[in-house]
C-alpha positions in Angstrom: 6.0 31.1 -2.5 3.4 29.5 -0.2 5.2 26.2 0.5 8.7 27.9 0.7 6.7 30.5 3.2 6.6 27.3 5.5 9.9 26.1 5.0 10.9 29.7 6.1 8.6 30.2 9.2 10.4 26.8 11.2 13.5 27.6 10.0 14.4 29.4 13.3 12.9 26.8 15.8 15.7 24.0 13.7 12.9 23.4 10.4 12.2 20.1 9.6 13.1 17.0 9.8 11.7 14.8 7.3 8.6 15.5 5.0 5.5 13.1 3.7 4.6 13.8 0.4 0.7 13.1 0.1 -0.2 15.8 -2.3 -1.3 15.6 -5.9 -3.6 14.9 -7.8 -5.2 11.3 -7.9 -8.2 10.6 -9.9 -7.5 7.7 -13.3 -10.5 9.0 -15.4 -10.0 12.2 -14.9 -5.9 11.7 -15.3 -6.6 10.4 -19.0 -9.3 13.6 -19.9 -6.6 16.3 -18.5 -2.7 14.8 -18.8 -1.1 18.3 -18.6 -2.3 19.1 -15.6 -1.4 15.5 -13.7 2.0 15.8 -15.4 2.4 20.0 -14.1 1.0 19.1 -10.3 1.8 16.4 -9.0 5.5 15.8 -10.5 5.9 19.7 -10.7 5.1 19.8 -6.9 7.5 17.2 -6.7 10.4 18.8 -8.0 9.6 22.3 -5.6 10.0 19.8 -2.6 12.8 18.8 -3.8 14.5 21.7 -4.2 13.2 23.2 -0.6 14.0 20.5 1.5 17.5 20.2 0.3 18.2 23.5 0.4 16.3 23.6 3.8 18.5 20.7 4.8 15.5 18.2 5.8 16.8 15.4 4.2 14.2 12.5 5.1 10.9 12.4 2.4 8.4 9.1 2.8 6.0 9.4 -0.5 2.7 8.7 -1.4 3.0 6.5 -4.8 0.6 4.1 -5.3 0.0 -0.2 -6.6 -0.9 2.0 -10.2 2.5 1.8 -11.3 2.5 -2.3 -11.5 0.3 -1.7 -14.6 -0.9 -4.7 -15.8 1.2 -7.6 -13.8 2.3 -10.4 -16.0 0.4 -13.0 -13.7 -2.8 -11.2 -13.3 -3.4 -13.4 -9.8 -0.4 -13.5 -8.4 0.5 -11.0 -5.7 2.5 -8.2 -6.2 6.2 -7.8 -5.1 8.0 -4.9 -5.0 10.7 -6.3 -7.1 8.3 -6.5 -10.3 8.5 -4.4 -13.2 6.9 -1.4 -13.2 5.9 1.5 -15.2 5.4 -0.8 -19.0 1.8 -1.7 -18.4 0.3 1.7 -16.9 -2.9 2.1 -18.1 -3.3 5.7 -17.0 -1.6 9.0 -17.0 -2.3 9.3 -12.6 -0.4 6.2 -12.6 2.6 7.4 -14.7 3.4 10.6 -13.1 3.4 8.3 -9.3 5.9 6.2 -11.7 8.0 9.4 -12.6 8.4 10.4 -9.3 9.6 7.1 -8.7 11.8 7.5 -10.5 13.3 11.4 -9.8 13.5 10.2 -6.2 15.5 7.4 -7.3 17.9 9.9 -9.7 18.4 12.0 -7.2 19.1 9.4 -4.2 22.0 8.4 -6.2 23.4 11.3 -7.2 23.9 12.1 -3.5 25.8 9.2 -3.9 27.7 10.0 -5.9 28.4 13.6 -4.6 30.1 11.6 -1.5 31.7 9.3 -3.1 33.5 12.3 -5.5 34.0 14.3 -2.9 31.0 16.5 -3.7 29.0 16.6 -0.6 31.4 18.0 2.3 32.9 16.5 4.9 30.5 14.2 5.7 29.1 16.2 8.6 25.8 16.8 6.1 23.1 14.7 6.5 22.6 11.4 3.8 19.7 11.2 1.5 16.6 8.9 3.2 13.9 8.2 0.5 11.3 5.0 1.2 7.8 5.0 -1.5 5.5 3.7 -0.4 2.9 1.9 -2.8 -1.2 2.0 -1.7 -3.4 -0.2 -3.0 -6.2 0.6 -2.5 -7.1 2.8 1.0 -11.0 2.4 2.7 -12.4 3.5 5.7 -12.2 6.1 8.2 -11.4 7.5 11.4 -12.5 4.6 14.3 -14.3 8.8 15.8 -16.5 8.9 12.8 -14.9 12.3 12.8 -13.1 11.9 9.8 -14.0 10.1 6.5 -13.7 11.0 2.8 -15.7 13.3 1.6 -14.7 13.9 -2.8 -15.4 16.2 -5.0 -18.5 15.9 -7.2 -18.8 12.0 -8.4 -16.3 9.5 -6.0 -14.2 8.4 -8.2 -13.0 5.1 -6.1 -15.3 2.6 -5.1 -16.4 3.0 -1.2 -17.3 6.1 -1.2 -19.6 5.6 -3.8 -21.7 2.9 -1.7 -21.6 4.9 0.8 -22.7 7.9 -0.4 -25.7 4.8 -2.0 -26.3 3.3 1.1 -26.9 7.1 2.5 -29.2 8.0 0.4 -27.1 10.2 -1.5 -27.3 8.1 -5.2 -29.9 5.8 -6.1 -27.2 2.5 -6.9 -23.9 1.9 -7.8 -22.6 0.1 -11.0 -20.5 -2.7 -11.3 -18.4 -2.0 -13.8 -17.9 -5.9 -15.4 -19.3 -8.9 -14.0 -17.3 -12.2 -16.9 -13.8 -11.9 -15.2 -12.3 -14.5 -13.8 -12.5 -14.3 -10.6 -15.4 -16.5 -8.4 -18.4 -13.8 -8.3 -17.5 -12.6 -11.7 -15.8 -8.8 -10.4 -12.6 -7.3 -10.2 -10.6 -8.2 -6.8 -8.7 -5.6 -5.2 -6.6 -5.8 -2.3 -8.3 -3.0 0.5 -6.6 -0.9 3.2 -7.7 0.5 5.8 -7.4 4.3 6.1 -5.3 4.3 9.8 -3.4 1.3 8.9 -1.8 2.9 5.9 -1.5 5.9 8.1 0.5 3.9 10.6 2.8 3.2 7.6 4.1 6.8 7.1 4.6 6.6 11.3 6.8 3.2 10.7 8.7 4.7 7.2 8.9 7.6 9.3 10.5 5.8 12.2 12.7 3.4 9.8 14.4 6.2 8.4 15.7 8.1 11.4 17.2 5.1 13.4 20.6 5.3 12.4 21.5 2.5 15.0 18.9 -0.1 14.3 19.8 -3.3 11.9 16.5 -2.9 9.6 17.1 1.1 9.3 16.2 2.7 6.2 18.7 5.3 7.4 20.4 6.9 4.5 18.9 4.4 2.0 15.6 4.6 -1.0 13.4 2.1 0.1 10.7 1.1 -1.7 7.3 -0.8 -0.2 3.6 -2.1 -0.7 1.1 -1.1 1.2 -2.0 -3.9 2.0 -3.0 -6.3 3.5 -1.8 -9.3 1.3 -5.8 -10.2 1.1 -7.8 -9.4 -1.8 -12.2 -8.9 -2.0 -14.7 -8.4 -5.7 -16.6 -5.1 -5.5 -19.2 -7.4 -4.7 -18.3 -8.8 -1.4 -16.8 -5.0 -1.0 -20.3 -3.7 -1.9 -22.2 -6.9 1.1 -19.4 -6.2 3.6 -21.1 -2.4 3.8 -24.5 -4.1 3.5 -23.8 -5.2 6.5 -22.1 -2.8 7.8 -25.5 -0.8 7.4 -27.8 -3.2 8.4 -29.6 -3.3 4.7 -28.8 -4.0 1.1 -26.8 -1.8 -1.2 -29.1 -1.3 -4.6 -26.6 -1.9 -7.6 -26.1 -2.7 -11.2 -24.3 -3.9 -13.6 -22.6 -2.0 -16.4 -19.7 -2.6 -18.8 -16.1 -3.0 -18.2 -13.7 0.2 -17.8 -11.0 0.2 -20.5 -7.9 -0.5 -18.2 -9.1 -2.3 -14.7 -7.7 -5.5 -14.7 -8.8 -8.9 -13.4 -6.9 -8.8 -9.5 -4.2 -6.2 -7.4 -3.4 -8.2 -4.4 0.1 -6.8 -2.5 2.5 -8.7 -0.6 3.2 -7.0 1.7 5.3 -8.6 3.6 8.5 -7.2 3.0 6.5 -3.8 4.8 6.8 -6.6 7.6 10.1 -7.9 7.1 11.6 -4.0 7.9 9.9 -1.8 9.2 7.5 -3.9 11.2 5.0 -2.5 10.4 1.5 -5.0 9.1 -2.2 -4.2 8.6 -4.3 -5.1 12.1 -7.4 -3.6 10.5 -10.4 -5.6 8.9 -12.8 -4.9 5.9 -15.7 -5.7 8.9 -13.8 -2.4 10.8 -13.1 -0.8 6.7 -16.6 -0.5 6.5 -18.5 0.2 10.3 -15.5 3.1 10.1 -16.6 4.2 7.2 -20.2 4.1 8.1 -19.8 5.7 11.2 -17.9 8.8 9.0 -21.4 8.5 6.1 -23.7 8.6 8.8 -22.6 11.6 10.8 -22.0 13.4 7.5 -24.1 12.8 4.8 -23.3 15.4 2.9 -19.8 15.9 3.6 -17.9 18.1 5.8 -20.5 21.1 6.4 
């Protein structure tokens, strides 16, 4: 009812041209404990949104997916491409909901192509559906102003908010889950992406779908892009970089590996640059300094 009310409120003003679908539950570990809640919220919310968009003639959507759809890669040290296998080796319910939603979006987009071919979409006056799926790698950082940042409920599930809370004194130390991986320092490597570059990726996706005359247009198409930097940093790299931003070492201890963690997860984001003209501009230093700016201005999170 609440989402329907939003569409109905803006309908007299012309409604919406596009939707960016961020909403969902997103903690990997938690998803293993309450899987039904994850399937209900993540998939159910998408079903509701698509139905309302179709009803109100809003036929462009950007979906916030995740690199977790790749599961355990056959070659863990190779950069992941959009054409790589997805869905088969996913290790958690969160990732499976993202994969299922990608399949729903693909089926939904394909159904309209079939309707057009069969004459079921009218005279062509109806706008084609445009769908862009963005597979995030590891967002980090905060707005450079320090006014907007990540404020997790309870214990942070992601590395960098946890590191920031240790740095500000809210937690005693960071636990590194395993230091015996096949990497230079023994800790897992991930592709970290500044959250403002991530935001720019969504703007680029909306523009990409909006211009039917552009040679690189995503208008009327189903598009899938990785969003990452293409550079991997280990857990130790991230802790050390945050220490430099803070001006003191970050206390950390080594614990056992977590089930399902992989050695290396790095994006090949070249397709996003080629098609949308998007690429990450901010570096690791920016991520850490902006995160620290947010955390020092909000040591206990938002008031």
